[in-house]
N, C-alpha and C positions, 0 to 999 in steps of 0.2 A: 808765755806759750800760746801761739796762734793755733787755731783749729786747722787753718789752711794758708799756705804760702803759694802764690802763683808766680811762675817765672816765665818771662817772655817779653817780646817787644810791645811797647806802647806806641800807637800810631795816630796820625791824623787821618781819618777816613772821610772821603767826600762821596756822598751817595747821589748818583745822577740818574734821574728817571728819564729814560729815552722816549717815553710815550709810545707813539706809533712809528718812530723814525728808525726802525731796524727790521730785519727779517731773520728768521731762523731756518736753516737748511739742515736736515738730518739724513744720514746715510740710510739706505733701505734696510729695514729689519734690524737696525742697531740703535743704540742710544748715543752714538757719536754725532754730535750736532755742532754747527758753527753759527755764530751770530754775525750778520753782515750789516755794516752801515756805509753810508756814502763816503767815498774816498776823495780827499782834497777839497772838501767843502765845509763851510760853517753850518753847523747843525743846531737849530734851536731845540732845547730840551724842555720838558715839562717842569722840572724842579731840580735843585741841587742843595743838599744839606750837608754840612760838615760837623764832625764831632770827634772827641777823643775816643779811641777804640783799640782793638787788638784783643786776641783771645785771653791773654793774661789779665788785663783789667776787666774785660767782660765777665770772666768767671769769678774774679774777686768780688766784683759788685753784686753779681747774682747770688753768690754764696752768702754774702753779708745779708742780703734780703731774706735768705732762708735760715738765718739765725746763727751763722758761724762767725767767729772772729777771724778776720782775714787781713793779710798783708800781701804786698807785691814786691818782687825783686825785678827791677828793670833798669834799662839805660835809655835816656832820651837825649836828644841834642840840645844845644844851647839856643833854643828858638821858641817861637810862640806855642808850639805843641807842648813844650815842657810846662809853661805857665797854665795852659788849659788843663793838662793832665793833673798837675798838683792840686789845682782848685777843684776839679771834678772828683778826684779820689777822696780828698778831705771832706767834701760835701757828702759823699756816700759812706763815710765812716771807715775808709780803708787806710790802714797804716802806710805811710810813705817813707818809713825809716830806711828802707832798702832800695829806694829809687835814686839812681845816680844821674846827675846832669853832666854830660860830657862836653867840656869846652871845645869850641871850634868844630863841632860835629853836628850833623843833621839828624833829625828824628826820622823814623820810618814813616812810610806814607802809603795809602791805598786809594785808588779810585774805583768805586763800585758802580758798574753799569747795570741798572735795574730795567729788565724788559720782560713783560708778561709774567711777573711774579718770581722770576729766576734772576740770579745775580752772577755777573762775570766780574772777577776781581783782578785789577792790575795793581800789583804790590811791589813796593821797593823796601827791602829790609837792609838797612845799613849795617856794616860789620862792627857792631859794638862789642866791647870786651866786658863780659859779665864776671863779677867777683862775688864769691859767696863768703860772707863773714863767718868766722868760727862761732860767733855768738848766736847764730840763728837757731831758734827753737820753734818747731811746728810739728803738729801731729801728722799732717798730710802735706806733701809738696806736689804741685801740679806743674808739669813742664810742657810748654807749648811753643807756638811759632816764634822764630827769631832768625836773625841773619847769620852770615858766616861767623867763624871764630867761636863756635859753640862747643868744640871738642873738649877744651880744657874745663869748661863748665860741667859738661856731662861726666867727665872723669872725676871731678871734685864731688859731684853729687853721689857717684858710686862709692867713693871713700866715706862720704858723710853718712850714707845709708848704713855702712858697716860700723861707724862710730856711735851713732845715735839711734834711738828707737823711733824711727819715723817711717811713714808709708809713702812710697813714690807712685805717682800716676803720670802718664804721658799721653799727649795727643800730638804726634810729630808734625812739624810745619813743612811747607813745600820744599824748602832748601834741604832740610834733613832727609826728606824722602827722595830728593834728587841725588844727593851725594851718597846716601846709604853707608855712612862711615861706621866703622866697627864700634865706636863709642855709643852710637845709637842702639845697636843691638845689645851691647853690654848693659845699657840703662834699661832697655825693655826687659831683659832677662831678670833683672832684680825688682821689677815694678809689681805693685799690687794691682794696678789697673792700667790697661792699654785701651785707648779709644781710637778707632780708625773708621773710615768709610770703606765700602767694598773695593773701590779702585786703589786706595792706599794699602789695603790688605794684600791685594794682588801684587803690588809693587814690592812690599816687604818680603813676600814669599817667592817672588820671581815666577809666578804662575799666571795663567790666563783663564782660570776656572771661575765659573759663576756659581759654584756650589757653596752655599753659605756655610753649611755644616763642615765641609772640608776646609774652608778658609779659617773658620773658628778653631778647629782642631790644630791646624798648622800654626796659627798664631799662639795658641796656648802652649804648644810644644816649645816655643821660644823662651818660655819661662814665666810670663806674667800670671798672677793668681786668677785675675778676672779679665776677660776680654769682651769688649763691646764693639760690634760692627753695625754701623748705620747704613741703611740702604734706601734712602730717599722715601718715595711714596710707599715702599714696602715695609717701612718702619725700622725697628732696630732689633738686634739679636745680642744676647749675652750668654756667656758660659762661665761656669765655675764648678769645679769637681765633676767634670764631664757632662753635667746637665745643661742643655741648651734651652734658653727662653726666647720667646718672640714677643715683642711689644709692638702692636700695630700703631699706626698714627692716631693721634687724638684729633678728631675732626675740628677744623677751624677755617677761617677765611684767610687765604694767603695773599699778602700784599708784597712782601719783600723777604727773601730767604736768608740774607746775611745774618749771622749770629745764631741760626738754628742749632748748629753743631755745638757752639759754645753754651747755649742754654741747655742743651741735652747734657753736656758734660757737667754743667753746674748742678742740675738737679740730681744727677747720679752721685757726684762727689758729696754733696750735702747730705744725702740720705745715708751713704756708706759711712761718712764721718760721724753721723749721729747714731750709728749702730743698727741701722735697718738692713734688711736682706736685699739680695740682688733684684728680685721682682719688684720690690718697692722702689729701689733706685731707678730701675728702668721706667717705672710709672711716673715718678717725679720728673725725670729727664724729659720724657715724651710730652707730658702736659706743659712743662715749662717752654719747650721748643714750640709747641702749638700756639702759644700766646705771643711769643716774640715775632713770629712771622706775620703777625697782623699789623705790624708797624714798620716804618722805615728805620733801619738801624738796629743794633744788637742789644740794646739795653732797656728801651722803653717798656717792652712787654714782660720783662723779668718778674716772676711771681714771688710772693711770700709763701711760707708754709701754709698759712691759713687760706690763702687764695687757691692754692693747689688742692687742698682738701675740700674746699667749697665746690670747685669745678668737678671733682670726682663724685661728690654727692649728687650733683645735678645730672651728670652723665656717667653712668656706671661703665667701668673700664676694667679689662682683665688682661694680664700677661699670662701666656700659655707656654707649655713645654712642647718641644717638637722632637 
């Protein structure tokens, strides 16, 4: 029995630091911004780093550091990403029993453009077929980004939820949020934990509201027991049993933002799976995210439980109700 099973794409991520070779233009009085680079030219960049990543492996590795026994269910192509993934996961103590290598298929891929501490992600999610063995035993399942062909997986997880005593959590990927298939809403309705950012919340609810409390209420009405809404520099909000909590950001130096959301999810899942309450889960997630953004990539800054508690002793931090 694993404490946590993560489900989603394993990717090869290439992090590209654009240095000063880009410009950002924002619409007046809005947060709608565009990054522009020179067209049709060869652009020298400051650095490029590649690594195995993806929300599912990021959270599995982070939760392992926080003391959970973790496994991952994923599909990778028959390519160098598969070799890198298997080696990295085994090194981190993650079970690979449910990682399938698909012959004659490609692994998913992302290019992350880093500019002024913010990341723009160009992602390719190949349409792999996910199969859930009947033998799976896990206390928590975390479902996250993946390519097309996810509907049968979601329906299988819904049936599995009814067959076994497990807790479902979900952070929908871009393709799921674009398609808004009924299977996504069915899975959300049975979940113990839904994690989204403000824009994703608006997409799920088909609204254009910036009212955090209204968004949280609307999401919880969809069925999940706990809802987490992240809002960039404004921190994160969570609700359970009608009480709304606010977790401000934990101050740190921001180098590159990729993986902040995964680190947030990791801390919260680890705390909840360990029996802690929602304010503690928000605290662990916030501190974990604050450390990841100090490095390039989503895994280097992931914290252990002892490291999180040490940081909290050094810098008092409080989650409040609103």
